[in-house]
C-alpha positions as CSV (number, residue, x, y, z in Angstrom):
1,M,-0.4,-0.2,-0.3
2,G,1.8,2.6,-0.7
3,E,1.4,7.2,0.7
4,P,-2.0,8.6,0.8
5,S,-2.5,11.2,-1.7
6,E,-2.1,14.6,-0.6
7,P,-4.9,16.1,-0.4
8,T,-6.4,17.4,-2.3
9,V,-9.0,19.9,-0.3
10,G,-6.4,21.1,2.4
11,A,-7.7,21.3,6.5
12,E,-7.3,25.2,5.9
13,H,-9.6,25.2,2.7
14,L,-12.4,23.1,5.1
15,A,-12.1,25.8,8.4
16,V,-13.1,29.0,6.0
17,A,-15.6,27.0,4.1
18,I,-17.1,25.5,7.9
19,K,-17.2,29.7,9.0
20,A,-18.9,30.4,6.0
21,A,-21.4,27.9,5.9
22,A,-22.1,28.5,9.4
23,A,-22.9,32.7,8.7
24,M,-24.9,32.1,6.1
25,D,-28.2,33.2,6.1
26,I,-31.3,31.1,4.3
27,K,-31.3,33.5,0.9
28,E,-27.2,32.3,0.4
29,K,-27.8,29.2,1.3
30,E,-29.9,28.8,-1.7
31,A,-27.9,31.2,-3.9
32,V,-25.0,27.7,-3.3
33,C,-27.7,25.7,-4.3
34,D,-28.6,27.6,-7.5
35,T,-24.6,27.4,-8.4
36,L,-24.9,23.9,-7.5
37,Y,-28.4,23.1,-9.4
38,V,-25.7,24.6,-12.3
39,T,-22.3,22.6,-11.5
40,Q,-23.1,19.8,-10.0
41,P,-27.1,18.8,-10.3
42,N,-26.2,15.2,-9.4
43,L,-24.7,15.7,-6.5
44,L,-27.4,18.7,-5.6
45,A,-29.8,15.8,-7.0
46,S,-28.7,12.9,-4.3
47,V,-29.8,15.0,-1.4
48,L,-32.8,16.5,-3.0
49,V,-34.1,12.8,-3.8
50,L,-34.1,11.9,0.4
51,P,-37.5,12.6,1.6
52,S,-38.7,10.8,-1.4
53,L,-36.9,7.9,0.3
54,G,-38.0,8.5,4.1
55,V,-35.4,10.7,5.1
56,A,-36.7,13.2,8.0
57,M,-36.1,16.8,6.3
58,E,-34.1,17.1,9.2
59,T,-32.2,15.6,8.4
60,V,-32.4,16.0,4.7
61,D,-31.0,19.9,6.3
62,V,-28.2,18.0,7.7
63,V,-27.3,16.8,4.6
64,L,-27.9,19.7,2.1
65,N,-25.2,21.5,4.9
66,L,-22.5,19.4,3.8
67,L,-22.8,19.6,0.4
68,I,-22.9,23.9,1.0
69,V,-19.8,23.0,2.8
70,L,-18.0,20.7,0.9
71,H,-18.7,22.2,-2.5
72,L,-17.2,26.0,-0.8
73,A,-14.6,23.9,0.6
74,V,-13.6,22.8,-2.7
75,E,-13.8,26.2,-4.2
76,K,-12.0,27.2,-1.8
77,S,-9.0,25.2,-2.5
78,G,-9.2,27.2,-5.6
79,Q,-10.4,23.8,-7.7
80,V,-13.0,23.4,-10.4
81,L,-14.6,19.7,-10.4
82,A,-16.2,18.2,-13.4
83,M,-19.5,17.5,-14.1
84,V,-20.0,14.2,-11.2
85,S,-22.6,12.3,-13.2
86,E,-25.3,9.7,-12.3
87,E,-22.4,7.0,-13.4
88,D,-20.1,8.2,-11.6
89,Q,-22.2,8.1,-8.0
90,E,-23.2,5.0,-9.0
91,R,-19.9,3.5,-9.0
92,E,-19.1,5.7,-6.0
93,L,-21.9,3.4,-4.3
94,Q,-21.0,0.3,-5.8
95,R,-17.6,0.7,-4.4
96,F,-18.6,2.2,-0.9
97,A,-21.7,-0.5,-0.4
98,A,-18.9,-3.5,-1.3
99,S,-16.4,-2.4,1.4
100,V,-19.0,-2.0,4.6
101,R,-19.9,-5.5,3.2
102,F,-16.2,-6.3,3.3
103,T,-16.0,-4.9,7.0
104,G,-18.6,-7.3,7.3
105,G,-17.8,-9.5,11.0
106,L,-14.3,-8.2,10.1
107,D,-12.3,-6.9,14.0
108,E,-12.4,-3.4,14.4
109,Q,-7.9,-2.8,13.4
110,T,-8.9,-4.5,9.3
111,I,-11.8,-2.4,9.0
112,R,-9.8,0.1,9.9
113,Q,-7.4,0.0,7.6
114,S,-9.8,-1.1,4.5
115,I,-10.6,2.8,5.0
116,Q,-7.6,3.7,4.7
117,Q,-7.6,1.8,1.0
118,T,-11.1,4.0,0.0
119,T,-10.0,7.0,-2.7
120,A,-12.2,9.0,-0.6
121,Y,-9.2,8.4,2.5
122,R,-6.3,8.8,0.7
123,K,-7.7,11.9,-1.1
124,E,-10.0,13.7,0.8
125,G,-9.7,12.5,4.2
126,I,-10.3,15.6,5.4
127,L,-13.5,15.9,3.5
128,L,-14.3,12.2,4.8
129,A,-13.9,13.4,8.4
130,Y,-16.4,16.4,8.4
131,A,-18.5,14.0,7.1
132,Y,-18.9,11.6,9.6
133,D,-17.7,14.0,12.4
134,T,-21.3,15.8,11.3
135,L,-23.1,12.1,10.4
136,R,-22.4,11.4,14.2
137,R,-23.2,15.1,15.8
138,S,-26.3,15.3,14.1
139,G,-27.5,11.9,15.5
140,I,-27.4,10.5,11.9
141,A,-25.0,7.2,12.6
142,D,-26.6,6.3,15.2
143,Q,-30.3,6.2,13.9
144,R,-31.1,2.7,13.6
145,H,-34.1,2.9,11.8
146,E,-34.4,1.5,7.7
147,S,-34.2,5.0,6.3
148,A,-31.6,6.4,8.2
149,K,-29.2,4.5,5.7
150,Y,-30.0,6.4,3.2
151,P,-28.8,9.6,4.7
152,I,-25.3,7.9,6.0
153,M,-25.1,6.5,2.4
154,A,-25.4,10.2,0.4
155,A,-23.4,12.1,3.0
156,I,-19.8,9.6,2.2
157,N,-21.0,8.7,-1.0
158,L,-20.7,12.8,-1.8
159,V,-17.4,12.4,-0.7
160,N,-16.6,9.2,-2.4
161,S,-17.9,11.6,-6.3
162,I,-15.7,15.0,-4.5
163,A,-12.5,12.4,-4.3
164,T,-12.6,10.6,-7.4
165,A,-14.1,13.8,-9.5
166,Q,-11.9,14.8,-12.9
167,R,-10.0,18.1,-11.7
168,I,-10.6,21.5,-14.3
169,N,-7.6,23.4,-13.7
């Protein structure tokens, strides 16, 4: 296993993005969503579909705010992502699901090593850690009902899709 790739979004970019998103009012967040609608419609759609899967709006709001922070962090890093297609997202979702199935029954150390081999961990570990922490702090990661898996999968897939997206600049 090689050394982790240099993250393309640094901790400083994420910190600025978190502060910026926290300071935004609803109109400013709507403007970011309008930008996402134009530049990354499939990432936005993967969040907006959650209510149709039985996910509560409060939970959708957490995942939407996560997407806003991720978008701002990438933007603050000076990068421009190629549009993430539905196929790109599906590929990353299949990889994520396979890694989750693979870790069933493994000890904690082996699971940690498995996660460290994922593209998101190697390339955008800071964003992945932020997504996990957001899910944990919001209580989403602790929910045990069937529909709880959808926002978790959507949030992690946002990071995976960003980590593997082509950079235009």
